[in-house]
C-alpha positions in Angstrom: 18.5 2.9 17.0 15.7 1.2 15.1 15.6 1.7 11.4 12.9 3.9 9.9 9.7 2.0 9.1 9.1 0.9 5.6 6.5 3.1 3.9 4.8 1.7 0.8 2.1 3.6 -1.1 0.3 3.4 -4.4 1.8 5.3 -7.3 -0.2 8.2 -8.6 1.4 8.0 -12.1 0.4 5.2 -14.5 2.7 2.2 -14.4 2.4 0.1 -17.6 4.1 -2.9 -15.9 1.1 -3.6 -13.7 -0.6 -5.6 -16.4 2.4 -7.8 -17.5 1.2 -11.4 -17.1 2.6 -13.5 -14.3 3.2 -17.2 -14.8 1.1 -19.5 -12.7 4.1 -21.1 -11.0 5.4 -17.9 -9.6 2.2 -17.1 -7.8 1.8 -20.7 -6.7 5.4 -20.8 -5.3 4.8 -17.5 -3.3 1.5 -18.7 -1.9 2.9 -22.1 -0.9 5.9 -20.4 0.8 3.7 -18.1 2.8 1.5 -21.0 3.8 4.4 -23.1 5.0 6.1 -20.3 6.9 3.2 -18.2 8.2 0.3 -20.7 8.2 -3.0 -20.8 6.3 -4.7 -18.2 8.5 -2.0 -15.6 8.0 -1.9 -16.3 4.3 -5.7 -15.7 4.1 -5.2 -12.3 5.9 -2.5 -11.3 3.5 -4.6 -12.3 0.5 -7.5 -10.2 1.7 -5.2 -7.3 2.3 -3.9 -7.6 -1.2 -7.3 -7.9 -2.8 -6.6 -11.5 -3.8 -9.5 -13.3 -2.1 -10.1 -15.6 -5.1 -6.7 -17.2 -4.3 -7.9 -18.4 -0.9 -7.9 -22.2 -1.0 -7.4 -21.9 -4.8 -3.7 -22.3 -5.7 -2.8 -21.6 -9.4 -1.7 -24.7 -11.4 1.8 -26.1 -11.1 3.0 -25.0 -14.5 4.5 -22.0 -16.3 1.4 -21.1 -18.3 -0.3 -17.8 -17.8 -4.0 -19.0 -17.9 -4.7 -18.3 -14.2 -4.9 -14.6 -15.0 -2.4 -13.2 -12.5 -0.4 -10.1 -13.4 2.6 -8.2 -12.0 0.3 -6.0 -9.9 -1.0 -9.1 -8.0 2.5 -10.1 -7.1 3.4 -6.6 -6.1 0.2 -6.4 -3.9 1.1 -9.7 -2.3 4.6 -8.4 -1.6 3.1 -5.3 0.0 0.8 -7.4 2.1 3.7 -9.5 3.5 5.6 -6.4 4.5 2.5 -4.8 6.1 1.5 -8.0 7.9 4.9 -8.3 9.6 5.7 -4.6 10.1 9.3 -4.0 11.1 10.1 -7.7 10.7 8.7 -7.5 7.1 12.1 -7.8 5.4 13.2 -10.8 7.3 10.0 -12.7 6.6 9.9 -11.6 2.9 13.4 -13.0 2.5 12.4 -16.3 4.1 9.4 -16.5 1.9 11.4 -15.5 -1.2 14.0 -18.2 -0.5 11.4 -20.9 0.0 9.6 -19.8 -3.1 12.8 -19.8 -5.2 13.8 -23.3 -3.9 10.4 -24.6 -5.0 10.8 -23.1 -8.5 14.3 -24.6 -8.8 13.1 -28.0 -7.8 9.9 -28.0 -10.0 10.7 -26.0 -13.1 13.9 -26.7 -15.1 13.4 -23.9 -17.6 15.8 -21.7 -15.6 18.9 -23.9 -16.1 19.4 -25.4 -12.6 18.1 -28.9 -13.1 20.7 -31.3 -14.3 23.6 -28.8 -14.4 26.8 -30.0 -12.9 27.6 -26.8 -11.0 29.7 -28.7 -8.4 32.5 -29.4 -10.9 32.8 -25.7 -12.0 34.8 -22.9 -10.3 32.5 -20.9 -8.1 32.6 -17.7 -10.3 31.9 -19.7 -13.5 29.0 -21.5 -11.8 27.5 -18.2 -10.7 28.0 -16.7 -14.1 26.3 -19.6 -15.8 23.4 -19.7 -13.3 22.6 -16.0 -13.6 22.7 -16.1 -17.4 20.7 -19.3 -17.6 18.1 -17.7 -15.2 17.9 -14.5 -17.3 17.6 -16.6 -20.5 14.9 -18.7 -18.9 12.8 -15.6 -18.1 13.2 -14.3 -21.7 12.1 -17.7 -23.2 9.2 -17.9 -20.8 7.8 -14.4 -21.8 8.5 -14.9 -25.5 5.7 -17.5 -25.3 3.3 -14.6 -24.8 5.2 -12.3 -27.2 6.6 -10.1 -24.5 10.3 -9.1 -24.2 11.2 -9.1 -20.5 14.1 -6.8 -19.9 17.0 -8.2 -17.8 20.6 -7.3 -17.9 23.5 -9.1 -16.3 26.7 -7.1 -15.8 29.9 -8.7 -14.6 32.5 -6.6 -12.7 35.7 -7.6 -11.0 34.3 -8.8 -7.7 30.6 -8.9 -8.3 27.7 -9.5 -10.7 24.8 -7.0 -11.2 21.3 -8.1 -12.0 19.3 -5.2 -13.5 15.7 -5.1 -14.7 13.2 -2.4 -15.4 10.5 -5.2 -15.3 10.7 -6.3 -11.7 7.3 -7.7 -10.5 7.8 -6.9 -6.8 7.2 -3.2 -6.8 5.0 -2.3 -9.8 2.5 0.4 -9.0 4.2 1.3 -5.7 6.3 4.0 -4.2 8.6 3.4 -1.2 11.2 5.0 1.0 13.6 2.1 0.7 14.2 -0.8 -1.7 11.3 -3.3 -1.2 12.0 -6.2 -3.6 13.3 -8.5 -1.0 11.4 -11.6 -2.4 13.5 -11.2 -5.6 16.6 -10.6 -3.6 16.0 -13.8 -1.7 15.6 -15.7 -5.0 19.1 -14.5 -6.0 20.4 -15.6 -2.6 18.8 -19.0 -2.9 20.0 -19.6 -6.5 23.5 -18.6 -5.4 23.4 -21.0 -2.4 22.2 -23.8 -4.7 25.1 -23.5 -7.2 27.8 -22.9 -4.6 26.8 -25.9 -2.5 25.4 -23.8 0.4 27.6 -20.7 0.3 26.1 -17.5 1.6 26.5 -14.8 -1.1 26.2 -11.1 -0.4 23.2 -9.9 -2.3 22.0 -6.3 -2.0 19.4 -4.3 -3.7 20.9 -1.0 -4.6 18.2 0.5 -6.8 14.4 0.2 -6.7 11.8 1.5 -9.2 9.5 2.2 -6.2 12.1 4.8 -5.1 12.1 6.5 -8.6 15.0 4.6 -10.2 14.6 3.5 -13.8 15.3 -0.2 -12.9 15.6 -2.5 -9.9 19.2 -3.5 -9.4 21.0 -6.0 -7.2 24.7 -6.7 -6.6 25.8 -10.3 -6.1 29.2 -11.1 -4.7 31.4 -13.6 -6.6 32.6 -15.3 -3.5 30.4 -16.5 -0.6 30.6 -14.5 2.6 31.0 -17.8 4.5 34.1 -19.7 3.4 33.6 -22.8 1.4 36.1 -24.9 -0.5 36.9 -23.1 -3.8 36.2 -25.4 -6.6 
C-alpha cells in the first residue's frame, strides 16, 4: 500500500524563526545541488513556486557571509518546492539534493570541522562524536558573527547520537503531516559517510516542528548499517 501523501501548509500562527538569516553558502549549495540533479529548467520552476525568482541565474556568493539577504523562510520555501515538484518521490529527491549540498559544503567550507581532520585514524564512534560536535560548534560560531545564538543539542546514548534543534531552517513557517526536513537528514547522512569512509549510517527524523514538536530531532546510529572495517 502506498504511503499517505505528504501534506505541507503554511502555519497560521507566527513563527519567529522565519527571519533568521541564512548564510550565502547554504542557499548556494542547495541551488547548485538542485541544478545538478534536476537541471536548470526544473530549478527555475521550483524557484518560481517558492517565490524566489530573483535567484534564477543569480547564485549567492560562495562564502559564509549573510549579505545576499536570504532567511530561513527562503530555505523552507525551497524545501517545500522540492517536495511539491516531485510529489510522492519528493523525499528521495530531497535526500539526493541534501547529500549533494552537504558534500559541497564539506568540500568548500572548513568551518564545520571536516577539512584536515584525520577521521580515518579514529574509532568510528569517536569520529562520529567529533564530527557532530564540530558541526554544531561550527554553526554556533557562524551565527555568533551576527550575534545570534543558534540552538543545537547533541545527546549521546548507548547505540546512537541525537541531533536536536528548535532552529531547523527546513520547516519554518510550515505545518506537515510527517517529518519533512529530509535535506537536513541527508546532511547528517553525508557527514556520517564522510567520516566513516563510506559507511551508511541509519539516520531518522523522529520529531519535526512542522508537526507541532518543540524541536526537530534526528537519531544517528553509531555503527554503519553496511559493514565496514571497524577502525
